[in-house]
C-alpha positions in Angstrom: 38.9 11.6 -28.6 37.4 9.5 -31.4 36.9 5.8 -30.9 35.7 3.4 -33.6 35.2 -0.4 -33.7 38.0 -2.4 -35.3 37.5 -5.0 -38.0 37.4 -7.9 -35.6 34.6 -6.2 -33.5 32.6 -5.3 -36.7 32.8 -8.9 -37.9 31.7 -10.3 -34.5 28.9 -7.8 -34.3 27.5 -9.0 -37.6 27.4 -12.6 -36.4 25.6 -11.8 -33.1 21.9 -11.8 -32.6 19.9 -10.2 -29.8 17.6 -12.5 -27.9 14.9 -11.3 -25.5 14.7 -13.4 -22.4 12.2 -13.4 -19.5 13.2 -12.9 -15.9 13.6 -15.9 -13.7 10.4 -16.9 -11.8 10.1 -16.1 -8.1 7.5 -18.7 -7.3 8.4 -22.0 -5.5 9.3 -25.0 -7.8 8.8 -28.6 -6.7 11.0 -31.2 -8.4 10.5 -34.3 -6.3 8.3 -35.7 -3.5 9.2 -38.8 -1.6 7.6 -40.7 1.4 10.7 -41.1 3.6 9.4 -44.2 5.4 8.6 -46.2 2.2 10.8 -44.5 -0.4 7.7 -44.3 -2.7 7.3 -41.2 -4.9 3.7 -41.8 -5.9 2.0 -42.9 -2.7 2.4 -41.2 0.7 1.1 -42.8 3.9 -1.1 -40.5 5.9 0.9 -39.3 8.9 4.2 -40.2 7.2 7.2 -38.0 6.6 7.4 -36.4 3.2 10.6 -35.0 1.6 10.0 -32.2 -0.9 12.9 -31.1 -3.1 13.0 -28.1 -5.4 13.8 -24.4 -5.2 12.4 -21.3 -3.4 10.4 -23.7 -1.1 11.1 -22.0 2.3 8.1 -20.5 4.0 7.1 -18.8 7.3 5.6 -21.7 9.3 3.9 -19.3 11.7 1.8 -17.8 8.9 -1.2 -20.1 8.3 -1.5 -18.8 4.7 2.0 -20.3 3.9 3.1 -23.9 4.0 2.7 -27.2 2.4 -0.9 -28.1 1.4 -2.5 -31.3 0.3 -5.2 -30.2 -2.2 -8.0 -32.6 -2.9 -11.0 -31.3 -4.8 -12.0 -28.1 -3.2 -10.4 -28.7 0.1 -6.8 -27.9 1.1 -5.2 -29.4 4.2 -2.1 -27.7 5.6 0.7 -29.9 6.8 1.3 -28.3 10.2 4.2 -30.4 11.4 7.4 -29.1 9.7 10.6 -30.9 10.4 12.9 -29.1 8.0 12.2 -25.8 6.2 15.0 -24.8 3.8 14.8 -23.2 0.3 15.7 -26.4 -1.5 14.3 -29.0 0.8 11.2 -29.4 3.0 10.5 -32.3 5.4 6.9 -32.3 6.6 4.4 -34.8 8.0 1.4 -35.5 5.8 -1.4 -34.4 8.1 -3.7 -37.1 9.6 -6.8 -35.1 8.4 -5.9 -35.6 4.7 -8.5 -37.9 3.2 -7.3 -41.1 1.6 -7.1 -40.9 -2.2 -5.5 -38.6 -4.8 -4.3 -35.2 -4.0 -2.1 -32.5 -5.4 0.8 -31.1 -3.3 1.1 -27.3 -3.2 3.7 -25.0 -1.6 2.7 -21.5 -0.7 5.2 -18.9 0.4 5.6 -15.1 0.8 9.4 -15.3 1.2 11.9 -14.2 -1.5 14.0 -16.6 -3.4 16.7 -16.9 -0.7 14.1 -17.2 2.1 15.4 -14.1 4.0 12.8 -11.4 3.2 9.0 -11.4 3.1 7.2 -10.2 0.1 3.6 -8.9 0.0 2.3 -11.5 -2.5 1.6 -15.1 -1.8 3.4 -17.4 -4.3 2.1 -20.9 -5.1 3.4 -23.9 -6.8 1.8 -27.3 -7.5 3.8 -30.5 -7.9 3.4 -31.7 -11.5 2.3 -35.3 -10.5 -0.9 -36.3 -8.7 0.0 -38.1 -5.5 -2.0 -40.7 -3.6 -2.6 -40.6 0.2 -2.8 -44.1 1.7 -3.8 -45.3 5.2 
């Protein structure tokens, strides 16, 4: 059996272009952070409830390496109180030990994209805006 491309396929093939794409990232991605008590997206009260939106955010809250961290300078404080832990939304309390001032929010996880399996490597993601912790 001999099969060859017809004129329509040959014409379409001449118009197409191959494009190399990268694989989708597997690290968490933070799109928004909001203080649920004040509605502010730039300042979070210490001890207040934070809502974090994004993708691949779910983590194992029993593993102290994973979680939501407030990074200020060289110190990182883990937010231990987790209200909701889902792949697209986290609700946590900003820990009382976070010092007042600017900090960067970081999510660390070892779970896969759907949050069902654990991987060996720790994946980290920083929020693109610097937040302010207020008393």
